[in-house]
C-alpha positions in Angstrom: 41.5 -76.9 -85.2 40.9 -73.0 -86.6 42.0 -70.0 -84.0 37.9 -69.1 -83.4 37.7 -73.0 -82.4 40.7 -72.6 -80.0 38.7 -69.0 -78.7 35.7 -71.2 -78.5 37.3 -74.1 -76.3 39.2 -71.3 -74.0 36.0 -69.7 -73.2 34.6 -72.6 -72.8 37.4 -73.9 -70.0 37.4 -70.6 -68.5 33.4 -70.7 -68.4 33.8 -74.4 -66.5 35.9 -73.1 -64.5 34.1 -70.4 -63.0 31.1 -72.7 -63.0 33.8 -74.7 -60.1 34.9 -71.6 -58.3 31.2 -70.2 -57.7 30.3 -74.1 -56.3 33.8 -74.5 -54.1 32.3 -70.6 -53.0 29.4 -70.6 -52.5 29.2 -74.9 -50.2 32.1 -72.9 -48.0 30.1 -70.2 -47.5 26.5 -72.3 -47.1 29.7 -74.7 -44.4 30.6 -71.2 -42.6 27.5 -69.2 -42.2 25.6 -72.1 -41.0 28.1 -74.5 -39.4 30.7 -71.6 -38.2 28.3 -68.6 -38.0 30.7 -66.0 -40.6 31.3 -65.8 -44.0 34.7 -64.4 -45.1 34.1 -61.7 -47.6 35.6 -63.6 -50.5 32.8 -66.1 -50.7 29.9 -63.8 -51.6 32.0 -61.5 -53.7 34.1 -64.0 -55.8 31.1 -65.8 -56.0 29.0 -63.2 -57.5 31.8 -62.1 -60.0 32.3 -65.8 -61.2 28.5 -66.1 -61.6 28.9 -62.9 -63.7 31.8 -64.1 -65.8 30.2 -67.5 -66.4 27.2 -66.5 -67.7 29.1 -63.3 -69.7 31.4 -66.4 -70.9 28.4 -68.6 -71.7 26.7 -65.7 -73.3 29.7 -65.8 -76.1 29.1 -69.7 -76.4 25.6 -69.1 -77.2 26.6 -67.0 -80.2 29.1 -68.9 -81.8 26.8 -72.4 -82.0 23.6 -70.4 -82.5 21.9 -71.1 -79.1 21.2 -67.2 -78.1 17.6 -66.5 -78.2 15.7 -65.6 -81.7 12.5 -65.2 -81.8 12.1 -66.4 -85.6 8.0 -67.3 -85.9 7.7 -64.8 -88.2 10.8 -65.1 -90.0 9.9 -69.5 -91.0 7.0 -68.0 -92.2 9.1 -65.9 -95.1 10.0 -67.3 -98.3 14.3 -68.7 -97.6 15.6 -66.5 -99.9 14.5 -63.6 -97.7 15.2 -65.2 -94.5 18.7 -65.1 -95.5 18.7 -61.2 -95.9 16.8 -60.7 -93.1 19.3 -63.1 -91.3 22.2 -61.0 -92.8 20.0 -57.5 -91.6 19.4 -58.9 -87.5 23.0 -60.4 -87.6 24.7 -56.7 -88.7 22.6 -55.2 -86.0 23.8 -57.2 -83.4 27.3 -57.7 -84.3 27.0 -53.5 -84.4 25.8 -53.8 -80.8 27.9 -55.9 -79.2 30.7 -53.7 -80.7 28.9 -50.5 -79.0 28.8 -52.6 -75.2 32.6 -53.4 -75.8 33.7 -50.3 -76.5 31.1 -48.4 -73.7 32.2 -51.5 -71.6 35.9 -50.9 -72.1 35.4 -47.1 -70.8 33.1 -48.5 -68.2 35.9 -50.7 -66.7 38.6 -47.9 -66.8 36.1 -45.6 -65.5 36.3 -48.2 -62.6 39.5 -48.4 -62.1 39.7 -45.9 -59.5 37.0 -47.9 -57.4 37.1 -49.6 -55.3 35.1 -53.5 -53.9 33.4 -52.6 -50.4 34.4 -56.2 -49.0 38.1 -57.4 -51.2 39.5 -54.1 -51.7 40.1 -54.6 -54.7 39.5 -52.1 -58.4 35.8 -52.5 -59.5 37.7 -52.8 -63.2 39.0 -56.4 -62.1 34.8 -57.5 -61.9 33.4 -55.1 -64.9 36.4 -56.3 -67.2 33.8 -59.4 -68.1 31.6 -56.7 -69.8 33.8 -55.7 -72.2 35.4 -59.1 -72.9 33.2 -61.4 -73.0 31.1 -58.8 -75.6 34.2 -58.3 -78.1 34.3 -62.8 -77.8 30.3 -62.4 -79.3 30.8 -59.7 -81.8 34.3 -62.2 -82.8 31.7 -64.9 -83.1 28.5 -62.8 -84.5 31.1 -61.6 -87.6 32.0 -65.4 -87.8 28.1 -65.8 -88.1 27.8 -63.0 -90.4 30.3 -64.2 -93.0 28.9 -67.8 -92.7 25.5 -66.5 -93.3 26.9 -64.6 -96.3 29.2 -66.9 -98.4 26.7 -69.9 -97.8 29.3 -71.4 -95.1 27.6 -73.9 -92.0 27.8 -71.8 -89.1 28.5 -74.5 -86.1 25.4 -74.3 -84.8 23.7 -75.7 -88.3 22.4 -78.8 -88.2 
């Protein structure tokens, strides 16, 4: 098992845990709100946070397994050699985008640390940290895809 396989597994486990917590918090919120007439702050803010963290974890995994959205109808009409060159160019562009979002996400997270959430009174940086974290993971996975495309190796998502 490679380091990237371990990272893949860790992100999958983390995303799964976030989904379980999301389910528990949402269920608790519905039961408490409609059964007892109140809803604690942790259920709403916690569920919202778990949703964002789970989605971003899932999007990183989608990159690793080549399940991210691609518009490929033009690419499929091209000769195989040109497809490969186009894929490399697009992967470089996406990798660059992931790196930019990671860096700007770090800036936003640092900036938000001085602000607190309205319900739980936690620093907003705790919530924002998912963006640079999972875009960095996505960048790592995209770098692997790019390397595999350049060297001709099979990627996780290849069949």
